[in-house]
Steps between C-alpha positions, in 0.01 A plus 500: 500500500770631731643156576831465307426134425165604353670756277743237374215256440300760307808585292563133422138433403492816287821405319353156437189658351721709269703197391209267421302779333788606275528139385126467444450838328780504242279324247255783423750770396733254333233333284544724193874421497482134597212431261713613207797282596293197601238537226204527737155585365252710700320179600824335618598813694162498671543131579835562672349786701220263593744227607687752713181601678366145532826374649491791744151388598624146570792646691262699718325182610834339578623813678189521718553141609870557565417810706251303710735207558851648502475879534581804291877450491465167322239630256722798418808284441304255285364784286846650459654167403246451221553857381878463480461171311248643251690823438825309450334271246361796304841667507706209366267284290350580159183378334128532561473191723770618741341845503165348601651277770695793641182703539317211662779493763493879536123492549528223759767695687292816524195299600666297775629819663182710494294368795798511735587847376172673574457299820841616622426865425165476677657329802771766525268804468243671723140412410392866471778565246466176307393677182806723502729208580355295215522802272866542587559130441321533168745772402766228489286328238481819295874557533559148374263548206666830417845345531409219262348736243782751540769239444328384183467860380873576531659176379576419138266258318768228500570521874152437635594175674726700731190633676424145616858467630446814710178348638689186601760713680230686692355166607831384641537828693151461645577142612789635709272767655222253586748262664610784731149627588260393777175448311159431661402141588255293302140608439286189538148457364304258725284257296179618667563858379538411133125500425444839662820630345406398149176696534699811588724477193238626252571871547882466519495296180277758329736787585822304454372336183421836345851621578658185356288504184589864442871441563549180298220526246509875428813678625722213381391579144582873520838455322345279231217751452746787471702315235202370300257792525727803538804377311733555798844339508526211748723700735260797505205265557682350799560852631122564507459196722798606710345841568169340596672277750691795643169684543359208695754568776329815633173341391542218749580739782184691405292180489634388839393827659160472331461151653571627851268799454207360297535125537653266245183462290447876487860541389452233233203686354695826476794328331274315254332824392846638427579189295178524300559863403869462415439171317236656277731787406791261437307291250282766336718811470600569137802695625773251579680695769174555690428131472848422631453731800167331574661156467758609757219612734310173446808292583565711809143464627506126433806465720327700774214249515720210617577618857132580544415140404762372743348698785157354417648149501687545830196648676249246377710184542668596826841443340454122471775360277294248305226750424751767395653252260159413359415869462813569298464178302151592386626850422775368275280242330277788393809686383623203298167440334465868412853519351437191289159626383635843408782349294263253333220749431729777382610288206147505357314794657787747533693600811329836547149351515600218733678735740200733493270219606739415782511858628121531490461174695681658796185701570351186656725552802308817586205274592691307767326545835693564818227349716486143367744375765659649807879530491689248708785664685832328526634414840851591391 
């Protein structure tokens, strides 16, 4: 990517990813604080996490269509507009209803952007270094997650709405950058390729779905687990999540290199084994600080799985906008359902048991075969 216009485009897309992800990811670390002020139960908190993920899934379908019809610039601007609107609403309005609506908008914003984002990075990178490029792009996601958790960890309990104001400001800055950048043209999915394309989505959805379930249904509850099970203060619990998201930064670079060296499915298996081991220690260790270290490792490995899933999706769909949107939509639907089920089940069965079942279920990804469909290479 020596072309200066390509570098500007990559910078603009990366900043957009940071902005929409900060808006989307504030909820998890802020839940212990917001739940107290808004009077949210564990079930209600899980419902809002589910709405966030479900709206992101709907946004992915919309974003894939926008990418196919109008190109990545339009899909990026649409996602940013929704993010700024949702973050502004959360920053200035009070009450549970406004909080829910704000997160529906934030989920839509992140979803509308996604297909155009990974398509742009793929189009602007060399095919033999696609894993590294996607890993580097994924680092922006980790930085955004860490920024959201870090802001919550350092603010006072009464100033938590200011984090949403910062997210709105980032969105405005990204809009300016996207307007100045030369992003790739549209990625159209011809009708005759939809049937074949849908068949190729099984493996991307399996890998991406596992990452999303772990992120929204397991990692999202790390702060709540730390408060309820370990007796941590809300700020310290948020710091555990913050450290995990920081760890995912080198983790994504590692996963990208694994994808280029061993293939995306091989990389996924290695990352999942890491998640299984660290997840078991997190939930079973009687020594709290060891459990916290393991939770950090689990969150870091979970983040590393996302760029691997994106490489699988790009390779097997050929970068077709509609199919990329459908891939991410299915991924986020699984995330939303898992978040809702964890919140609902934890109220009766206990959070530790429910999270343990979720971690164990990740072992199913080790059975995914790399030979069920040949990758489809993008023409970009």
